[in-house]
N, C-alpha and C positions, 0 to 999 in steps of 0.2 A: 216175099209175097203169101209163104204159105205160113208163118207166125199170122199174119193179117186175116188170113182165110180161116186158119185155127180160131182167133179171138171172135171175129164174125159169127161164126158158127156155133161158140161157145155162148155168147153174148144172146142169140137166137134163140137155144136151149131154155137161157135164164129166161128169156122175156115169156116164153110160152109157160114154163113151170109158175111163174110169179102171175100170169094173168089166169093160171087154174085155178091158183090160192086167193084169187078175189081182187088182184088188181084190175081196175078199167081205166083206158086212157081217153076219157068223157072231158078232161079240162080241169079236173080238180086239182087240189094241193096236195100231191100225195103225201107229203108230210105231215098230214092231218090224221092219215087212217094209218099210216107207218112208222114206227121210231124205231131208232137204233141211237141208242147210248154209248158213250163212248168206252163205258167199261163193260158192255155187253159185247162190242167190237172186239175190243182187246181180249176177251175170256174167248170171240170164236175163232179168232187168229192165232192164238197163242200158240197152240200146235203147229203154226206154219211157219210164224216169222218168232224167233228167239228174241227174248226181250224186249218185247214189243210195248211201246208206248204209243196211245192214239191220241195225235194231236187236233183232230176234228173230223167231223162226219158231217154230210152234206148229201145230198140228191143229187145226182151223176148228170149229164147233158142228155143218158138216155133212160127213158121212165123205167122204173122198177129196179133201178138199180143203185145202190150208195157208192158212192166216192168217199174214199177212209184216206186221209191224211195221216201217215205212220210216222215212226223214229225208231231205230233198232241200233243198237251197238254205235250211238252218234251218228246214223245218215238216216235221211230223210227221204221218203217215197209214198208212192200211192198204190192204193189196191182197191177192187171194185166187187162189192156184197150183192148180189142182188136182194131184192124184198123178204121171199121166202127164206132168207138166212142160209140157205143150203150150200150155196156156190161162193167161188171167190173166183176172179180172176184179176191176172197180171197183163198188161200189154197196154197197147196205144189205140185211144176212142177218138176216130178220125170222121171230120164232118165233109160229108161226102161233096154236099155243094159247093162250101167255101173251100174247100180243099185243104183245109187245118189239121193239125195233127192237137187235139184238143187235150191231150194228157201231157204233152210236150211243153206245152203252154201252161198247163197247171203248174208242172213240176217245176220248171224256171221261176214261178210264182212262190211256191213251197221254198225254193231253196236260196231266194233271195238273201242277198248281204246286204250291208252296210258299206256300201264302196268308199264312204269317205274315211271306214277304218281299216281299210288294206292297207296295210305296212307298204310303200314304194320307194326306203331311200334306198333300196338297192336297184331300183329300174333303170331301166334304159330309154332314153326318152328318144322319140321320132314324133318331129312336128314342132311346132312353137311351146316353150316351158310356159309362157304366159296364156295359152288357149283355155278359153273358160270349158269346154269341155273336153275330159279326157276319159280314157278306155284303157282299162288294165287287161293285159292281155299275156297269158302263159303259154311259156313257146320252149321249145324243145330242139337244139341245133342240128338233130338229125332226123327231123320230123318231115316227111315229103309234104305233108299237106299245111305244115307252119311255114315251109317255102310260098307256097299258093298264096294263104294267107298273107304272108308280108307283103308281098308286092302289091295285093290287093291295099294293104295298109299305106304303100308309099302314091298310092292312086288318087287316098282319100287328103292327104294333107298336102299334095299340091292342088288339090281341089277346092278344099277346107281349111283356112286358116285358124278357125274356132275350134279343130278337133286335133288332138292330138294322141299319142299313144304310150301309154308306161309299161315297158316291157320287163317280165320278170322271166329270171331262167328256169323251167321246170321238167328236167332229163326226166324221160322215162326207164325204168329198168329194162326194158325190151333193146335198148339203144346201151352198149355196153361203154361206147366210147364217150357218149353225151353228156357225162357226171363231171368229168375231167374238162373238157370243153366249156361247160357250162359256167365252170369255177373260175377260167382263165377269161371270160367275157362277163362275168361278173366282177372281177378285181379291176378288170380295166373300165368298167361302163360302156365298152366302145360297139356302138354299132355295126361300124365297119367289119370289125372282126365277127362279128353275127354275121354278119352277110358274106363274108369269107366262108364261114363254116356251112351255110347252106348251099354256097358253090364247089362245096365240096374242097375247098383249099384246106391246107394244114393251118392247125390253129397252136400256138406256142402254148407250154407248159402254163399253169397260173403261177403269177407273181406274188401273190399273196396268202395268207391265210383266212379264210373265212366261211362263217359256217351260215351265210347268205341261201345256198343251194339248199343246204338239210332244213333251214327254216321255210323254202320256199314248199317243199314235199310235204312237210307238216302242215302247211296253210292249206295248201290244194287237197289233203286227206280231210281237215275240217271242214273245208267248204263241197265235199263231194266230187269234186274235181278228177279224175281218174285217165283224162287222154288230152292231148293237144293236136291244134291248138285250142285255148278256152279264151272266152274275153267276157271281161266283167265293167260294162259301162256305167254312165251314173245311177241308172235305176235300179242297178244292184243286180239284176237276172242274168245268171249265166247263161252265158250263152256258147254251147259247145261246138267244137267244128269250122271248118271254111268255111267262110262267106265271101262275098263279089262286093266291091266297094259301093254299090249302092246299097244292098243290103245293111252294111255297116252306117253307113249314114244315117238310114232307118233308126238305127239303135239310139242314135240322138234325137233326132227329128219325130221320131213315134212313140212319145213319152207317154 
């Protein structure tokens, strides 16, 4: 809440600063009077963001503020700059009426991947292998929110035979035993073994030598996935965190 209030206050300050420099909200196309080239944006932000590459610049949902899509050290992100080009803001833009996080939606679009090119040979299948719609899931055997998501995934496959999940093991560094557990589960491609881990039951040692877990960690880094659970539906928009069954089904139905 404090972060939201801070961002709101700062955006209010930006709005007044921009207004005082000639901005008017009488329905004009703001981009006709105010311009910000990608090269200029990169020059403005180079002291704040190391190795910055500006991918796109557009007028944000908030008048008098630019939305800048950037990349730094292989990671993509968003930052906002006011029309006076004096202030930069990081954080979320919220649509109060619609109760939507517009920055989160844009971030998902910016970081969209080609789901058809995600390697899934190591994945554990939940649901029918012939299901039309497949959702890739990055999970950690010691992650409590992964357990909650797993239960919701089971509800989905019970209700919808056209949806299946391809589960990739992605142990987080904070879970010290998760890497070896993930290797053991990946060796067997065993859904029941994963569920045993979720239930805090003992998991046997890995029965094979595999680099699939290391490869999943590198893949997650490439996609900007830093936590679990994370899902990649056919749209390619990465969805982080727990979702209930109804929201998971919407990832397929609301394309």
